[in-house]
N, C-alpha and C positions, 0 to 999 in steps of 0.2 A: 525918422519910419524905414528910409531904402539905407541899406551898408555898401561900404563903395570897400571892396577890398583887392592886395593887387597879385592877378599872380604870375611867376614869368613863367616866360614861355619864347622858345629859341631865345634862349640867350637878352631878352628885352620886361619892360617889363606891364603890362597890357592892366588894363584898371581895366574891371570887371563891373559891372551896377546886378547886386543880388535885388531882382525886385520883392520886393512882398508876397509870397505867396504861404497866405497863412489855412489848413486845413481843420484846421480843433475846432471850428463854429460848426463845423456841420462833420462834428463826428458821426454822431448820433444818425445820422438822417443815411452816412453812407453807410453803416455798419446795417442799418435794416431795407439797407434796398441791393449790400454785397452779395451777390448769387455767382459763383464763379462754377463756372460748365468750360468743359473739352467741346470745343470746337475745330474743323478742315478747314479751313481760310482759306487753305490757298486751291481748295477743291471749290471752293463758296462763291469767292470773288472771280475763278475764271469764266465763271461765265456771263458777267456783264462788267467786261475792264471795259468798255467803251463810253458806258450810264457815262460817269463822271463827265468828260467829254462833252456827250450829247448837252446833258443839265447845263454846264458851263454856257453852252452856246446859245439853249434856252433862256438863260438872265440876261445873257448879252445883249438879246437881241430884244430882251423887253426895255432894257433900259438903251437901248436905241444908240448903241453902241459899236464901232468897227474894234478891230480885233486889235490892231495897237495903241485902243483908248481905254480897252480892255489888260493887254500888258502890263501899262507901265502902272496900273492902279492893281496890278501882280507885281511887281514890281519885278518883270521877266522884260527878256526882249520882246521882237513880236514874230522872230522864229519859233521860241520854246514857247511860247503860246498856241503860236497857232500847233506845236505836237500834241497840247493837254488837251485843245481843242476837240481833236482828232484821231485820239487816242494811244499817239505814236509814243508818247512818256506821261508819265501817275506824276500828279500834283504833289508837293509837298507839302508835308502840315504850316508850315512857315509861309506861303504861299494862302492857304484856304485861311489863317489868319489876314494877312494881305485885303484879301475877297471880303471878309466879314467887316473888318473896318469899314472900306475905303469904297465899299457896292451896299453898305446896310444890309444887307442881307446876310443871313442866319447859316448855317452849315448847312442844315437838313435840308436844303435845299438842293445842293449839287451831290446828294445821296439817293436823290426820291427815285423810284421805282429798281432801286436798284436793290439787291441781296436784304441790306439791310434797315431796305425802310420799314420794316415791322418793329422797331428800336421807335421809329416816334407814330406811329400809326395814329395814339393820341393825338399830337398835333393838327391843328389845322390849315394847312397850310394848301392855299391858291395862289397856284403860277399867275394865274391870273391876277391878280393885284401886287405882280410884282416890284411897280414902279409906287405903289403906295408905301411898300415894308421898305424899299428904299430911302428914298426919303423922310419915314421916321428913323430909319436905324442911322443918317444924317444925320439932319442936322440938329441946329442948336437948341434949349433952351426955349429960347424966345419967338422961334421960328413955328417949335409945338404946337406954345401953345397960341401962338397963330392959329394955328394951323385947328387944333380941335378949338377953337371963336367961331374958325370961319363954317364947320365942319354943322356943331350946336345950333348956329346962325341960319344957315341956311335950311333942320329942319327941324325946325323952332320948337327945342326940347333940352329942358335942363339940365345941368351937367355934371354929372353922378362928382362923385368923393373921386377926385384921380393921381392915389400914389405915385404916379408915374413924371406928375410934373413939382414933385414938393422933395424930386429927386435932381440931383446935378448932373448931365452929362462931362463928360473928365476930361480931362485937360489931354488939351491932344497931347501937348509936349512927351506926357507922360508916357502916354500910350507908344509914338517916336519912339522912346526910352526902351518901352517891354519888347516890340517888334523889332528892333534890333536886335534885343537875346532872348525869343522867344522860347527858344527852346531851353534854356535856362527858365524858362518862363515851366515849364513844360516836366524840367527834368527833374525840377526841384518839387514839383504837387504829386510824379511818379513815385519820389522817396515816400514822402510825406504819406499818400498813401499805404504804401506797402507796412508802415505801420500802425498806423490804424485798424489794419485789418489785418494784421498781425503775419504776413509772408513775406517768405525769401523770397530775393530776386529772378533767384532757377523759379521758383512756382509762376510768381506772374509771367515772366517769360513764358512756363510751360501755357499758359492761359493765352498769352498773345500769338503766341504761337512763331516763337523768335530763340533763339539762343539767349544764358544769362549772358554768355559776355556784349551780347548786344544789347539786352537790357542798359548793363551796366555802362552802355556808351551810353546811354538813351541818361540816364541819371547823374554820368559826367560830367555835363550840363548843365548843371550848377555848377561848375567853378567853371567850367572854359570850353566854349564851343569842340565836339569830343563828335556830335554821329548827327545828320541829319537824317528825316524818315518821312516819311508817304503818308498823307492822306487820312489810307487807308487805319492807319495807329486808331486812329479816335477815334473808330470805327469799330472795331474788333473788341479797346479796352470794353467798352458800353458790354457789346454783345457776349463779350467773356466773361464778366463781374458787375455787370447790373452799374457802375455806376455812369451816370453822364460825363464826359470829358470836361463839359464847361466845367467842373467842379473843382478839379486838381488845376485851376487859374480863382481858384476863392482867394480875396483877399488883391487879386490885382486892380490897377485901373481896368484893362483889358476885358476880365471881369463885371468889372461894375459897370463897363462900356454894355457887354452884350446883353448885362441884368437888364435896363434902363431899356436899350431897344425892345426887350421881350414885352416889359410894363408898359408901355410907350403901343405897342399895336392893340397888343390884350386891352387898353383902355378904347383904345380911336373903334378896335373892332364893339366895345359894348353902344360907341355910339349908334356904330352902324346897324347892328342888329333887328334886321326883322327890315332893311331897306333894300331895297327889288336894285337887283345889278347895274342899271343905267345909274342908280342917285355914285353908288363904286365908281363905273369907270365915266361918268359928269366929272368927280372929284381926282381924275387920276388926270384926266387931259389939262385939268387946272395947272396941276402942281408946276407942271411944265412952264406953267408962268411966276412958278415963285424962285424966288431967292429961294438956294441952296439946294436948288435942285438938276447942276452943274456939279461935273466933276474936276476942275482945272482943279484944285490943289490938292490931291490927295497926302495923304499923312504916309512917310519916305522914314524909314527905319533910321533911330537914329545909331551915331558910331557908337562901338563901345570898346572899343581897342583904340 
């Protein structure tokens, strides 16, 4: 399912891993949700440029991590991470991919209370449950099944049908390869998205508040790394087109992992529905004693060059 091509770059032969991104199964869903609109992103984002850093710090403290620990999970230096948290530098899109994979926390939590919050108001985001979200978003199939049994046994309830448990956690090696070529994954997704909604590069670039040349560079990442870009760009895509940015990774192991994180958390929330906050609090205290809650082995991007 994966093809490997050789790219001549600077006189050398570069092996480029092409991850399978296939938006065709989502074509109808994309067309139904496609609602293009013009947004003054520069003005919008200028109002809360510090918010991602504030949210990043909240997530770090909730997981009982210091800045050095979190820097390692994002694949950056301590100094660079501190600049992110203090709002001096902006997270790049690849850093958010590292964040989602290695903390188990969805991207939405980095944009809470920001200008983009209305995009996911329909989601039940609770920062008090971040340790639970993190465990559910990182543990293997066996650990998650054990957690579900523990919760069901403690609450003395029958287990409902669990679609999340019938899926399998994507292989870490596949995720590592995709992280090493993440901009290629996104570039392919942007290219396919344009074909589905019948937009030129200039048209989509205008919606995103960038130049056509910049978007062309993003799409060239499909072949060879050409341009990195800020995490805000994923939210711009959502706001300007109505398309969830996760959809443009459909077909990748990264997409499968994020979908399973979502299904797992929804399933666990169905078990905990109606339970007092004290039950969730006790559960999260117990998580720190379970295998899989440490952050000692982050997924490191595989080299693709």
